[in-house]
Backbone as CSV, one residue per row, in Angstrom:
resi,resn,N_x,N_y,N_z,CA_x,CA_y,CA_z,C_x,C_y,C_z
1,MET,28.310,119.085,33.184,29.104,118.751,34.366,29.423,120.001,35.189
2,ARG,29.676,121.127,34.506,30.005,122.356,35.227,28.851,122.802,36.121
3,ALA,27.643,122.700,35.625,26.480,123.094,36.433,26.360,122.203,37.662
4,VAL,26.640,120.927,37.497,26.586,119.986,38.621,27.649,120.348,39.662
5,LEU,28.846,120.678,39.209,29.914,121.037,40.145,29.605,122.356,40.860
6,ARG,29.047,123.316,40.150,28.670,124.579,40.807,27.596,124.333,41.864
7,GLU,26.627,123.493,41.539,25.573,123.176,42.517,26.177,122.447,43.715
8,LEU,27.159,121.582,43.486,27.845,120.892,44.577,28.547,121.897,45.482
9,VAL,29.193,122.898,44.891,29.857,123.943,45.682,28.850,124.630,46.599
10,PHE,27.699,125.054,46.042,26.697,125.753,46.849,26.108,124.842,47.922
11,SER,25.897,123.591,47.585,25.360,122.641,48.555,26.328,122.447,49.721
12,LEU,27.605,122.286,49.410,28.612,122.135,50.468,28.719,123.410,51.310
13,ALA,28.707,124.563,50.651,28.868,125.836,51.363,27.723,126.103,52.333
14,ARG,26.554,125.549,52.066,25.392,125.734,52.952,25.327,124.693,54.064
15,ASN,26.131,123.669,53.979,26.109,122.602,54.967,26.628,123.139,56.305
16,PRO,25.867,122.996,57.377,26.309,123.536,58.677,27.665,122.990,59.137
17,ASP,27.958,121.734,58.838,29.256,121.172,59.231,30.406,121.838,58.471
18,VAL,30.197,122.141,57.213,31.230,122.809,56.409,31.413,124.238,56.896
19,VAL,30.325,124.911,57.222,30.412,126.277,57.756,31.193,126.283,59.064
20,ARG,30.881,125.360,59.955,31.620,125.266,61.229,33.092,124.956,60.983
21,PHE,33.371,124.060,60.054,34.747,123.696,59.752,35.522,124.892,59.201
22,ALA,34.920,125.632,58.267,35.587,126.816,57.706,35.834,127.856,58.799
23,THR,34.868,128.037,59.674,35.010,128.984,60.781,36.157,128.574,61.693
24,GLU,36.241,127.291,61.980,37.319,126.785,62.837,38.693,126.946,62.178
25,LEU,38.752,126.705,60.876,40.021,126.883,60.157,40.523,128.323,60.250
26,LEU,39.595,129.265,60.247,39.965,130.680,60.224,40.012,131.321,61.606
27,ARG,39.790,130.538,62.625,39.703,131.068,63.996,40.938,131.851,64.410
28,ARG,42.116,131.445,63.991,43.353,132.103,64.440,43.835,133.191,63.492
29,VAL,43.139,133.390,62.391,43.507,134.468,61.465,42.793,135.734,61.919
30,PRO,43.523,136.845,62.087,42.862,138.076,62.519,41.698,138.430,61.594
31,GLY,40.590,138.847,62.186,39.371,139.129,61.432,39.536,140.126,60.301
32,GLY,40.355,141.137,60.474,40.528,142.157,59.447,41.522,141.794,58.363
33,ASP,42.181,140.662,58.498,43.200,140.262,57.518,42.560,139.412,56.426
34,ARG,41.925,140.067,55.490,41.179,139.371,54.443,42.070,138.476,53.604
35,LEU,43.220,138.981,53.149,44.122,138.146,52.353,44.681,136.996,53.180
36,GLY,44.858,137.217,54.467,45.300,136.143,55.350,44.270,135.031,55.415
37,ARG,42.996,135.404,55.449,41.905,134.412,55.458,41.902,133.619,54.150
38,LEU,42.017,134.321,53.034,42.048,133.646,51.730,43.244,132.709,51.641
39,ALA,44.399,133.209,52.070,45.620,132.394,52.005,45.523,131.175,52.918
40,ALA,44.899,131.329,54.079,44.769,130.196,54.996,43.913,129.084,54.387
41,LEU,42.784,129.433,53.797,41.925,128.419,53.171,42.595,127.818,51.943
42,PHE,43.242,128.650,51.144,43.969,128.169,49.966,45.058,127.171,50.377
43,THR,45.833,127.522,51.383,46.918,126.649,51.843,46.372,125.340,52.394
44,PHE,45.300,125.423,53.173,44.704,124.201,53.709,44.288,123.260,52.591
45,VAL,43.547,123.757,51.614,43.050,122.892,50.537,44.194,122.363,49.689
46,SER,45.172,123.198,49.380,46.273,122.728,48.534,47.082,121.630,49.223
47,HIS,47.237,121.716,50.527,47.932,120.649,51.250,47.036,119.416,51.422
48,LEU,45.756,119.638,51.604,44.807,118.546,51.761,44.785,117.648,50.524
49,VAL,44.733,118.242,49.360,44.641,117.438,48.141,45.984,116.859,47.721
50,ASP,47.050,117.298,48.352,48.374,116.772,48.035,48.686,115.484,48.813
51,VAL,47.810,115.109,49.737,47.999,113.870,50.498,47.714,112.692,49.571
52,PRO,48.613,111.715,49.508,48.388,110.572,48.618,47.120,109.806,48.986
53,PRO,46.448,109.233,47.991,45.231,108.471,48.284,45.541,107.218,49.106
54,ALA,44.506,106.700,49.725,44.649,105.478,50.526,45.028,104.320,49.608
55,PRO,45.764,103.344,50.134,46.132,102.186,49.317,44.898,101.378,48.908
56,ASN,45.009,100.686,47.800,43.949,99.816,47.286,42.670,100.560,46.924
57,GLY,42.759,101.886,46.747,41.595,102.662,46.346,40.544,102.823,47.424
58,ALA,40.842,102.425,48.651,39.881,102.574,49.748,39.750,104.050,50.105
59,SER,38.553,104.511,50.325,38.313,105.901,50.676,38.434,106.069,52.186
60,ARG,39.342,106.969,52.602,39.538,107.214,54.035,38.584,108.256,54.576
61,ASP,38.165,109.173,53.718,37.312,110.259,54.216,36.492,110.847,53.081
62,GLY,35.698,111.840,53.414,34.839,112.480,52.424,35.607,113.241,51.362
63,VAL,36.813,113.715,51.694,37.614,114.450,50.716,37.989,113.540,49.559
64,GLU,38.454,112.338,49.876,38.812,111.402,48.807,37.594,111.063,47.962
65,HIS,36.451,110.894,48.602,35.225,110.589,47.867,34.850,111.767,46.954
66,LEU,34.967,112.982,47.474,34.664,114.166,46.677,35.618,114.302,45.498
67,LEU,36.898,114.031,45.723,37.868,114.107,44.631,37.582,113.057,43.562
68,LEU,37.100,111.892,43.973,36.714,110.875,42.997,35.495,111.326,42.195
69,LEU,34.527,111.939,42.862,33.315,112.404,42.184,33.603,113.575,41.239
70,ALA,34.303,114.581,41.740,34.537,115.804,40.968,35.733,115.680,40.043
71,GLY,36.646,114.776,40.357,37.858,114.632,39.561,39.030,115.315,40.244
72,GLU,40.207,114.811,40.007,41.399,115.365,40.662,41.694,116.793,40.220
73,ASP,41.307,117.141,38.993,41.569,118.497,38.516,40.543,119.497,39.027
74,GLU,39.290,119.091,39.142,38.242,120.020,39.551,37.896,119.935,41.039
75,GLY,38.194,118.803,41.666,37.880,118.613,43.077,38.471,119.656,44.003
76,PRO,39.764,120.008,43.863,40.320,121.037,44.747,39.594,122.374,44.622
77,ALA,39.215,122.747,43.408,38.494,124.007,43.214,37.110,123.946,43.863
78,VAL,36.465,122.787,43.780,35.154,122.617,44.416,35.281,122.780,45.929
79,ILE,36.256,122.128,46.522,36.453,122.204,47.973,36.779,123.636,48.398
80,LEU,37.708,124.269,47.698,38.117,125.627,48.051,36.965,126.609,47.893
81,ALA,36.238,126.532,46.796,35.105,127.442,46.590,34.059,127.262,47.693
82,ALA,33.790,126.027,48.060,32.805,125.768,49.114,33.259,126.354,50.450
83,LEU,34.524,126.173,50.803,35.026,126.715,52.067,35.018,128.247,52.061
84,LEU,35.386,128.840,50.937,35.377,130.301,50.841,33.957,130.846,50.987
85,LEU,33.008,130.247,50.275,31.619,130.688,50.387,31.079,130.466,51.796
86,ALA,31.425,129.337,52.399,30.974,129.032,53.763,31.517,130.041,54.767
87,SER,32.660,130.643,54.454,33.250,131.631,55.360,32.838,133.060,55.014
88,GLY,31.934,133.213,54.045,31.400,134.530,53.732,32.089,135.272,52.601
89,GLU,33.000,134.632,51.909,33.702,135.290,50.801,32.870,135.250,49.527
90,LYS,33.159,136.161,48.607,32.526,136.187,47.289,33.432,135.416,46.342
91,ALA,33.103,134.156,46.142,33.943,133.270,45.341,33.085,132.540,44.316
92,SER,33.719,132.136,43.229,33.007,131.354,42.215,33.948,130.353,41.583
93,LEU,33.364,129.253,41.155,34.093,128.206,40.452,34.163,128.621,38.989
94,GLU,35.364,128.639,38.419,35.573,129.091,37.039,36.412,128.066,36.284
95,TRP,36.403,128.197,34.971,37.194,127.306,34.124,37.927,128.114,33.072
96,SER,39.140,127.687,32.773,39.869,128.126,31.591,40.288,126.829,30.914
97,PRO,40.785,126.872,29.710,41.132,125.604,29.046,42.035,124.713,29.911
98,GLY,41.515,123.546,30.259,42.283,122.565,31.018,42.447,122.850,32.491
99,LEU,41.705,123.809,33.037,41.915,124.175,34.434,40.629,124.690,35.076
100,ALA,40.271,124.085,36.193,39.207,124.616,37.042,39.907,125.370,38.168
101,PHE,39.401,126.566,38.491,40.002,127.350,39.557,38.903,128.148,40.248
102,VAL,39.285,128.829,41.310,38.345,129.646,42.065,38.709,131.110,41.841
103,ARG,37.698,131.918,41.598,37.879,133.355,41.450,37.250,134.013,42.673
104,VAL,38.052,134.811,43.392,37.593,135.455,44.625,37.679,136.966,44.462
105,GLU,36.578,137.628,44.770,36.576,139.089,44.704,37.345,139.656,45.892
106,ILE,38.171,140.654,45.600,38.894,141.353,46.669,38.619,142.844,46.534
107,GLY,38.863,143.560,47.595,38.654,145.000,47.599,39.877,145.753,47.121
108,PHE,39.671,146.993,46.745,40.753,147.855,46.287,41.842,147.963,47.350
109,GLU,41.416,147.977,48.615,42.369,148.118,49.719,43.308,146.917,49.849
110,ASP,42.949,145.783,49.245,43.788,144.581,49.315,44.829,144.505,48.201
111,LEU,44.701,145.343,47.178,45.587,145.249,46.016,47.061,145.385,46.372
112,ALA,47.395,146.321,47.234,48.800,146.571,47.584,49.420,145.410,48.353
113,ARG,48.618,144.565,48.954,49.139,143.450,49.754,49.291,142.155,48.965
114,LEU,48.890,142.150,47.699,49.016,140.931,46.893,50.476,140.651,46.568
115,PRO,50.829,139.371,46.426,52.201,139.056,46.038,52.475,139.547,44.611
116,PRO,53.754,139.805,44.278,54.076,140.359,42.958,53.680,139.442,41.786
117,HIS,53.592,138.153,42.024,53.242,137.222,40.947,51.738,137.064,40.754
118,ALA,50.942,137.774,41.538,49.491,137.596,41.496,48.949,137.899,40.104
119,GLY,48.102,137.023,39.625,47.458,137.189,38.327,46.121,137.869,38.496
120,LEU,46.136,139.092,38.970,44.925,139.829,39.271,44.048,139.963,38.031
121,LEU,42.746,139.788,38.233,41.770,139.928,37.154,40.847,141.084,37.482
122,ARG,40.343,141.745,36.452,39.407,142.844,36.655,38.234,142.671,35.706
123,SER,37.050,142.845,36.235,35.845,142.728,35.425,34.796,143.665,35.998
124,ALA,34.219,144.495,35.141,33.156,145.420,35.530,33.537,146.257,36.755
125,GLY,34.780,146.710,36.800,35.235,147.560,37.897,35.519,146.841,39.199
126,ARG,35.473,145.526,39.198,35.770,144.736,40.400,37.073,143.986,40.200
127,TYR,37.719,143.646,41.316,39.006,142.961,41.278,38.859,141.547,41.824
128,TYR,39.558,140.621,41.186,39.486,139.213,41.560,40.879,138.607,41.548
129,VAL,41.081,137.635,42.452,42.305,136.833,42.389,41.906,135.407,42.035
130,PRO,42.711,134.768,41.181,42.457,133.371,40.846,43.201,132.467,41.823
131,LEU,42.565,131.386,42.230,43.198,130.443,43.151,43.137,129.040,42.559
132,ASP,44.296,128.446,42.384,44.430,127.087,41.851,45.074,126.236,42.940
133,ALA,44.261,125.452,43.642,44.739,124.710,44.825,45.040,123.249,44.523
134,ARG,45.454,122.940,43.301,45.695,121.533,42.948,46.985,120.961,43.516
135,ARG,47.915,121.801,43.956,49.189,121.318,44.484,49.594,122.120,45.722
136,ALA,50.246,121.457,46.647,50.679,122.133,47.873,51.717,123.207,47.590
137,ARG,52.462,123.068,46.545,53.501,124.049,46.247,53.029,125.130,45.264
138,GLY,51.740,125.174,45.003,51.199,126.199,44.109,51.248,127.566,44.767
139,ALA,51.431,128.586,43.955,51.529,129.948,44.475,50.140,130.561,44.636
140,PHE,49.965,131.301,45.705,48.707,131.999,45.978,48.459,133.043,44.891
141,ALA,47.247,133.049,44.342,46.785,134.040,43.357,47.546,133.968,42.034
142,PHE,47.964,132.777,41.646,48.726,132.619,40.401,48.083,131.548,39.540
143,LEU,47.964,131.824,38.257,47.528,130.833,37.281,48.586,130.746,36.197
144,PRO,48.762,129.585,35.581,49.712,129.480,34.477,49.364,130.448,33.345
145,ARG,50.358,130.838,32.587,50.196,131.831,31.531,49.083,131.481,30.545
146,LEU,49.019,130.243,30.091,47.995,129.859,29.124,46.585,130.001,29.700
147,ALA,46.438,129.676,30.975,45.129,129.822,31.614,44.754,131.293,31.738
148,ARG,45.722,132.138,32.106,45.449,133.568,32.231,45.103,134.186,30.889
149,ALA,45.763,133.740,29.831,45.517,134.299,28.506,44.083,134.048,28.051
150,ALA,43.490,132.970,28.508,42.128,132.633,28.107,41.080,133.383,28.926
151,LEU,41.494,134.051,29.977,40.570,134.770,30.858,40.599,136.254,30.572
152,ASN,40.027,137.014,31.485,40.102,138.473,31.405,41.550,138.907,31.371
153,GLN,41.783,140.081,30.849,43.131,140.607,30.824,43.622,140.826,32.251
154,PRO,44.892,140.508,32.506,45.434,140.855,33.829,45.332,142.361,34.043
155,LEU,45.219,142.785,35.275,45.017,144.183,35.616,46.151,145.060,35.075
156,SER,47.382,144.583,35.092,48.506,145.414,34.648,48.329,145.844,33.199
157,ARG,47.825,144.952,32.335,47.575,145.320,30.940,46.365,146.227,30.821
158,ALA,45.361,146.005,31.613,44.159,146.836,31.548,44.462,148.257,31.980
159,LEU,45.322,148.413,32.998,45.674,149.754,33.474,46.612,150.461,32.516
160,ALA,47.378,149.710,31.724,48.331,150.306,30.794,47.632,150.989,29.623
161,ARG,46.380,150.665,29.385,45.646,151.252,28.252,45.225,152.654,28.522
């Protein structure tokens, strides 16, 4: 199933309509504000999936259909990863026990601008933020403790060594 969802992400990210949509979403974010771009897409998807489904199970749009196909837990990550890739970001769909999320590479210059609760990840000298867009009230770049424990060590512990 994971391979199918990853292929779905790449297929959506290459779709010209999705690329145009991602571009339009980011039109008002200053071009040099990389974290602002990430936060804008994260916020859009987290609010999008927080909208209650149509009554009687009727599908109102492609988002509801995608959430039915991918599942309520993995669908938001699929949508977010596709939008990030469509906008030119280095993002990937990842899993930890019980959680699908998006991992986005960020530059060293972005580290100081991350929120204090950010669950920064480091691998092979690169920095990543995890994005879990399953709820509108979810925090940017934060994963629950159990999910983080199953992944790479947070940067603060890696630097302490």
